[in-house]
C-alpha positions as CSV (number, residue, x, y, z in Angstrom):
1,M,82.4,128.9,182.6
2,I,79.0,130.5,182.8
3,R,77.4,133.9,182.6
4,N,77.5,134.3,186.4
5,D,81.3,133.9,186.4
6,L,81.7,136.6,183.8
7,K,79.5,139.0,185.6
8,E,81.5,138.5,188.8
9,M,84.8,138.9,186.9
10,I,83.7,142.1,185.3
11,S,82.4,143.5,188.5
12,L,85.7,142.8,190.3
13,A,87.7,144.1,187.3
14,E,85.8,147.4,187.3
15,R,86.4,147.9,191.1
16,L,90.1,147.2,190.7
17,E,90.4,149.5,187.8
18,A,88.6,152.3,189.6
19,A,91.0,151.8,192.6
20,A,94.1,151.6,190.3
21,E,94.9,148.2,191.8
22,P,97.0,145.7,189.8
23,A,95.3,142.5,188.6
24,I,95.9,139.4,186.5
25,L,93.8,137.5,184.0
26,A,94.3,133.8,184.0
27,T,93.0,131.5,181.2
28,L,92.9,127.7,181.1
29,F,94.7,127.5,177.8
30,A,95.3,123.7,177.5
31,A,94.3,120.6,179.2
32,N,95.3,116.9,179.1
33,G,93.4,114.2,180.9
34,S,90.8,114.8,183.6
35,T,90.3,118.4,184.7
36,Y,87.5,120.2,186.6
37,R,87.0,123.2,184.4
38,P,86.6,123.3,180.6
39,L,89.1,124.9,178.2
40,G,88.8,128.7,178.1
41,S,87.8,129.1,181.7
42,M,89.1,132.4,183.2
43,M,89.7,134.1,186.5
44,I,90.6,137.6,187.7
45,G,93.1,137.9,190.6
46,G,93.6,141.1,192.5
47,P,96.1,142.4,195.0
48,S,95.2,139.7,197.6
49,S,93.3,136.4,197.8
50,A,90.3,138.4,198.9
51,F,90.0,139.6,195.3
52,L,89.3,136.6,193.1
53,A,86.5,135.9,190.6
54,G,86.0,133.1,188.1
55,G,88.1,130.0,188.2
56,V,90.4,127.7,186.2
57,S,90.2,124.7,188.6
58,G,88.0,123.2,191.3
59,G,89.5,125.6,193.8
60,C,92.9,124.0,194.3
61,L,94.9,126.4,192.2
62,E,93.3,129.8,192.2
63,E,95.1,131.4,195.2
64,F,98.4,130.1,194.0
65,I,97.9,131.3,190.5
66,A,96.8,134.8,191.7
67,R,99.8,135.0,194.1
68,R,102.4,133.7,191.6
69,G,100.8,135.6,188.7
70,R,101.0,138.9,190.5
71,A,104.7,138.4,191.2
72,L,105.6,137.3,187.6
73,A,103.3,139.9,186.0
74,R,105.5,142.7,187.5
75,Q,108.3,141.5,185.2
76,K,106.4,140.2,182.1
77,S,103.1,141.0,180.5
78,A,102.3,137.3,179.9
79,I,103.5,134.0,181.2
80,M,102.4,130.3,181.1
81,L,102.1,128.2,184.2
82,S,101.8,124.4,184.0
83,F,100.2,122.1,186.6
84,A,99.9,118.3,186.8
85,A,98.9,115.5,189.1
86,D,102.6,114.9,190.0
87,P,103.7,117.6,192.4
88,D,107.3,117.2,191.2
89,A,106.4,117.5,187.5
90,D,107.2,121.1,186.9
91,H,107.2,123.2,190.1
92,S,108.0,121.7,193.4
93,D,106.2,124.4,195.2
94,A,103.1,124.4,193.0
95,P,99.9,122.5,194.1
96,S,99.1,119.4,192.2
97,L,95.8,118.6,190.4
98,G,93.6,116.3,192.4
99,C,91.7,115.0,189.3
100,G,94.7,113.4,187.6
101,G,95.1,115.6,184.5
102,S,97.5,118.4,183.6
103,I,96.8,122.0,182.4
104,D,98.5,125.1,181.1
105,V,97.3,128.4,182.4
106,L,98.0,131.6,180.6
107,I,98.6,134.5,183.0
108,E,98.4,138.1,181.7
109,R,98.8,141.5,183.4
110,F,95.3,142.9,183.4
111,T,94.7,146.0,181.2
112,A,91.7,148.1,180.1
113,D,91.7,146.1,176.8
114,H,91.0,142.9,178.8
115,L,88.1,144.6,180.5
116,A,86.6,145.7,177.2
117,F,87.1,142.1,175.9
118,L,85.3,140.6,178.9
119,R,82.4,142.9,178.3
120,R,82.1,141.7,174.7
121,F,82.5,138.2,175.9
122,A,79.7,138.5,178.4
123,A,77.5,139.8,175.6
124,A,78.3,136.7,173.6
125,Y,77.2,134.5,176.5
126,D,73.8,136.3,176.4
127,A,73.4,135.8,172.6
128,D,71.1,133.3,170.9
129,Q,73.8,132.2,168.4
130,A,77.1,130.5,169.0
131,S,80.3,132.5,169.3
132,T,84.0,131.7,169.6
133,A,86.6,133.6,171.6
134,I,90.1,133.1,170.0
135,C,93.3,133.5,172.0
136,T,96.6,133.0,170.2
137,I,100.1,133.1,171.8
138,D,103.4,133.6,170.0
139,T,106.6,132.4,171.8
140,S,109.1,133.3,169.0
141,A,110.6,136.0,171.3
142,N,112.7,134.2,173.8
143,S,111.6,136.1,176.9
144,E,108.1,137.3,176.0
145,I,104.8,135.7,175.1
146,A,102.7,137.8,172.7
147,V,99.0,137.4,173.1
148,Q,96.1,138.3,170.8
149,R,92.4,137.9,171.5
150,S,89.3,138.2,169.3
151,L,85.7,137.3,169.4
152,W,83.7,135.9,166.5
153,T,80.0,135.1,166.1
154,D,78.7,132.1,164.3
155,G,78.3,134.2,161.2
156,D,82.0,134.9,161.0
157,E,81.6,138.6,161.9
158,M,84.6,139.8,163.9
159,S,83.8,141.8,167.0
160,G,87.4,142.1,168.3
161,N,90.0,144.8,167.6
162,E,91.7,142.8,164.8
163,A,91.0,144.1,161.3
164,T,93.0,141.5,159.4
165,N,91.6,138.3,158.0
166,L,91.6,135.2,160.2
167,D,94.7,133.0,159.9
168,P,93.7,129.9,157.8
169,Q,94.9,127.5,160.5
170,I,93.0,129.3,163.2
171,K,90.0,129.4,160.9
172,L,90.2,125.6,160.5
173,L,90.5,125.1,164.3
174,R,87.5,127.4,164.8
175,E,85.4,125.4,162.3
176,R,86.2,122.2,164.1
177,A,85.3,123.8,167.4
178,L,81.9,125.0,166.0
179,L,81.3,121.6,164.5
180,A,82.1,119.7,167.7
181,K,80.4,122.4,169.8
182,R,83.3,122.5,172.3
183,S,86.4,124.4,173.0
184,M,89.7,123.3,171.3
185,Q,93.3,124.3,171.5
186,G,96.1,123.4,169.1
187,T,99.5,124.2,167.6
188,I,99.4,126.4,164.5
189,G,103.1,126.9,163.9
190,P,106.6,126.4,165.3
191,H,106.1,129.1,168.0
192,R,102.3,129.6,167.9
193,R,99.4,128.1,169.7
194,A,95.7,128.9,169.6
195,L,92.8,128.4,171.9
196,V,89.2,128.5,170.5
197,H,86.7,128.9,173.3
198,Y,83.3,127.8,172.1
199,V,80.4,129.8,173.6
200,R,77.1,127.9,173.1
201,P,73.9,129.8,172.4
202,I,72.3,130.9,175.7
203,V,69.9,128.3,177.2
204,R,66.5,129.9,177.9
205,L,64.3,128.4,180.7
206,V,60.7,129.4,180.4
207,V,58.6,128.5,183.4
208,L,54.8,128.9,182.9
209,G,53.2,129.2,186.3
210,A,54.5,131.2,189.2
211,G,53.6,129.0,192.1
212,N,55.9,128.4,195.1
213,D,57.2,125.2,193.5
214,A,58.5,127.2,190.5
215,R,61.1,129.0,192.7
216,P,63.6,126.1,193.1
217,I,63.8,125.4,189.3
218,C,64.3,129.1,188.7
219,S,67.2,129.2,191.2
220,L,68.8,126.1,189.6
221,G,68.4,127.6,186.1
222,H,70.1,130.8,187.3
223,S,72.9,128.9,188.9
224,L,73.6,127.2,185.6
225,G,73.8,130.6,183.8
226,W,70.6,130.1,181.9
227,H,68.3,133.0,181.0
228,V,65.2,132.4,183.2
229,C,61.8,133.6,182.4
230,V,58.7,133.1,184.6
231,A,55.2,133.9,183.4
232,D,51.7,133.7,185.0
233,R,48.4,135.4,184.3
234,R,48.2,136.2,188.1
235,A,50.0,139.5,188.6
236,R,50.2,138.9,192.4
237,M,52.2,135.7,191.8
238,A,54.5,136.8,188.9
239,T,56.7,139.4,190.6
240,H,60.4,140.0,190.8
241,G,60.2,139.9,194.5
242,R,59.0,136.3,194.4
243,F,61.5,135.3,191.7
244,P,64.7,137.4,192.2
245,D,66.7,134.9,190.1
246,A,64.6,135.4,187.0
247,D,65.9,137.5,184.2
248,Q,62.3,138.2,183.0
249,V,59.0,138.0,184.9
250,V,55.8,138.4,182.8
251,A,52.4,139.0,184.3
252,S,49.6,139.0,181.7
253,D,47.2,136.8,179.9
254,W,48.8,133.8,178.3
255,W,48.5,135.0,174.7
256,T,50.2,138.3,175.5
257,A,52.8,136.7,177.8
258,L,54.0,134.2,175.1
259,R,54.3,136.9,172.5
260,S,56.7,138.8,174.8
261,I,58.9,135.8,175.5
262,T,61.8,134.8,173.2
263,F,61.8,131.1,172.1
264,T,64.8,129.5,170.4
265,P,66.0,126.0,169.6
266,Q,67.9,126.2,173.0
267,T,64.7,126.9,175.0
268,A,63.3,124.6,177.7
269,I,59.7,125.1,178.5
270,V,58.1,123.8,181.7
271,L,54.3,124.1,182.3
272,M,53.7,124.4,186.1
273,T,50.3,126.1,186.2
274,H,48.6,123.3,188.2
275,S,45.5,124.1,186.1
276,L,44.2,121.9,183.2
277,V,42.3,125.0,181.9
278,D,45.5,127.1,181.8
279,D,47.6,124.3,180.3
280,A,45.0,123.7,177.6
281,E,45.1,127.4,176.7
282,I,48.9,127.4,176.6
283,L,49.6,124.2,174.6
284,P,48.2,125.4,171.2
285,L,50.2,128.7,171.6
286,L,53.4,126.7,172.1
287,A,52.9,124.2,169.2
288,E,54.8,126.1,166.5
289,R,57.4,127.7,168.7
290,P,61.0,126.4,168.7
291,A,62.2,124.6,171.8
292,A,64.6,121.9,172.8
293,Y,62.4,120.7,175.6
294,V,58.7,121.0,176.4
295,G,57.2,119.4,179.5
296,V,54.1,119.5,181.6
297,L,54.1,118.9,185.3
298,G,51.9,116.1,186.6
299,P,51.4,112.3,186.3
300,A,51.0,110.5,183.0
301,H,47.2,110.4,183.2
302,R,47.1,114.2,183.6
303,R,49.1,114.6,180.3
304,R,46.5,112.3,178.7
305,W,43.6,114.3,180.0
306,L,45.2,117.5,178.9
307,L,45.7,116.4,175.3
308,E,42.2,115.0,175.2
309,H,40.9,118.4,176.4
310,V,42.9,120.4,173.9
311,E,42.2,118.1,170.9
312,G,38.5,118.5,171.6
313,A,38.9,122.2,170.5
314,T,41.9,122.2,168.2
315,T,44.4,119.9,166.5
316,L,48.0,119.8,167.8
317,P,50.8,118.9,165.4
318,E,51.7,115.2,165.9
319,K,55.4,116.1,166.2
320,F,54.6,118.5,169.1
321,V,52.5,115.9,170.9
322,N,55.2,113.3,170.5
323,R,57.8,115.4,172.1
324,L,55.6,116.8,174.9
325,R,56.9,115.3,178.1
326,G,54.8,114.3,181.0
327,P,55.5,113.4,183.7
328,I,58.7,115.4,183.6
329,G,62.0,114.9,185.4
330,L,64.2,111.9,186.1
331,D,63.1,109.4,188.7
332,L,65.4,110.4,191.6
333,G,62.9,109.5,194.4
334,D,62.6,112.9,196.0
335,R,59.1,114.5,195.8
336,S,59.9,117.8,197.6
337,P,59.8,121.0,195.5
338,G,63.6,121.2,195.5
339,G,64.0,117.5,194.6
340,I,61.5,117.7,191.8
341,A,63.3,120.8,190.5
342,V,66.6,118.9,190.5
343,A,65.0,116.0,188.6
344,M,63.5,118.4,186.0
345,V,66.8,120.3,185.4
346,A,68.7,117.1,185.2
347,E,66.5,115.8,182.4
348,I,66.7,119.2,180.6
349,L,70.5,119.1,180.8
350,A,70.5,115.6,179.4
351,E,68.3,116.6,176.5
352,L,70.4,119.8,175.8
353,N,73.6,117.8,175.8
354,G,72.4,114.8,173.9
355,R,72.9,112.4,176.8
356,T,71.1,109.4,178.1
357,P,71.2,109.9,181.9
358,V,72.9,107.0,183.7
359,P,75.4,107.0,186.6
360,L,78.9,107.9,185.6
361,C,80.3,105.0,187.7
362,Q,78.6,102.4,185.5
363,P,80.8,100.6,183.0
364,T,80.1,101.4,179.4
365,D,78.3,98.0,178.7
366,A,76.0,98.6,181.7
367,K,75.1,102.0,180.4
368,L,74.3,100.6,177.0
369,S,72.1,97.9,178.6
370,Q,70.3,100.4,180.8
371,K,69.7,102.7,177.8
372,H,67.8,99.9,176.0
373,V,65.8,99.1,179.1
374,L,64.8,102.7,179.5
375,Q,63.7,102.9,175.9
376,G,62.0,99.5,175.6
377,G,60.8,98.6,179.1
378,R,58.6,101.5,180.2
379,E,57.2,104.8,179.3
380,F,60.1,107.2,179.4
381,Q,59.3,110.9,179.7
382,G,57.0,112.0,176.9
383,H,57.0,108.7,174.9
384,R,60.2,109.6,173.1
385,S,62.3,107.1,171.2
386,D,66.0,108.1,171.6
387,T,68.3,106.3,169.2
388,R,71.4,108.3,170.1
389,T,74.5,106.4,171.3
390,V,75.5,106.8,174.9
391,A,78.1,109.5,175.2
392,H,81.3,109.1,177.2
393,A,80.8,109.6,180.9
394,H,83.2,112.5,180.9
395,S,83.0,115.6,178.8
396,G,85.6,115.7,176.1
397,Q,87.9,118.6,175.4
398,Q,89.6,118.7,172.1
399,V,93.3,119.0,171.6
400,C,94.2,119.6,168.0
401,D,97.5,119.6,166.2
402,L,96.7,120.7,162.7
403,A,99.6,118.8,161.3
404,A,98.8,115.5,163.2
405,G,95.0,115.6,163.3
406,T,92.5,115.8,166.2
407,R,92.2,113.6,169.3
408,S,89.6,113.7,172.1
409,V,90.8,114.0,175.7
410,P,88.3,113.0,178.3
411,T,87.8,115.4,181.2
412,T,85.6,115.5,184.2
């Protein structure tokens, strides 16, 4: 689930509320095995299939959930629907999952409180610190599911409607989710279950240089829900008209521009000025700023020339020089602006997620071998030595029974 999904959901919910139309909120509450969407993904369903926003699957369940949810929500405020790869597992008329896993989807009759929660949730997705959205269900009443939601920042400050202290078992589940940096769900009592939706700090993409080749990477960053900033000293180039997908466009001298941009440990910086003079002015200004990724466009010899030019006037910290990537991007074999943008974004994603990029179809042993080849056999993007282990090919969602421990369930 990304920022763009939430914006579309809120927009649809506001239109439905203004028209007094009924709606449902669906939440991917639990998952086992391979699933398309991560835990906590949500969708809004309106009076017909034309009114859908968000999603809890790859597209195979949404219309069914909206249709079935509308019918059941007339009778109950909340229900749970289950789906599996076997079409005969739970509901003979329900679609089966094509990715082989099974999921539980919480369906709630949409209310004004849900809209208020989604607005707070969207603000959490725009924040530079991690947050957790907590959803608990209580099935002690035979015919009803009681649902409670709250939103917490990493500093343990509650921003939901609850005024009581957090349940110790939910607090433990939340701490585990924050430590693992992923959503988790678990059983917290005989009739109670909890979902902790981990919201990572927002990723900021800073593109320095507003040439035509900067447009594709801005569009890709926007599609991933990143905060996108484009800056250039040329006001005729740095305009919202040229970069409609950018959240921030800055046109000023480099010193002023960088002072107006927010840099965090989740920031990826790409220098695309096509000018050694501009890059040489920018690099010292970036040296002490936090960032997860810093790269300069161009071949390896250009990076060398740039550093020699800068170091003739000032001294860059060794740590900054070692992590400065150039050339940037994965070797995908496409030299078009769009292909280069895909290569750069792929490398940034790998860095943000602590992954060594290799094909998912490779066996684990082959991935380990290729990892060592990449590190030892050639210059690999910025002269970095990556000693992290190869992560599993599939993203893991955590299913936690606080009485039995924690296990990792791989999901696509």
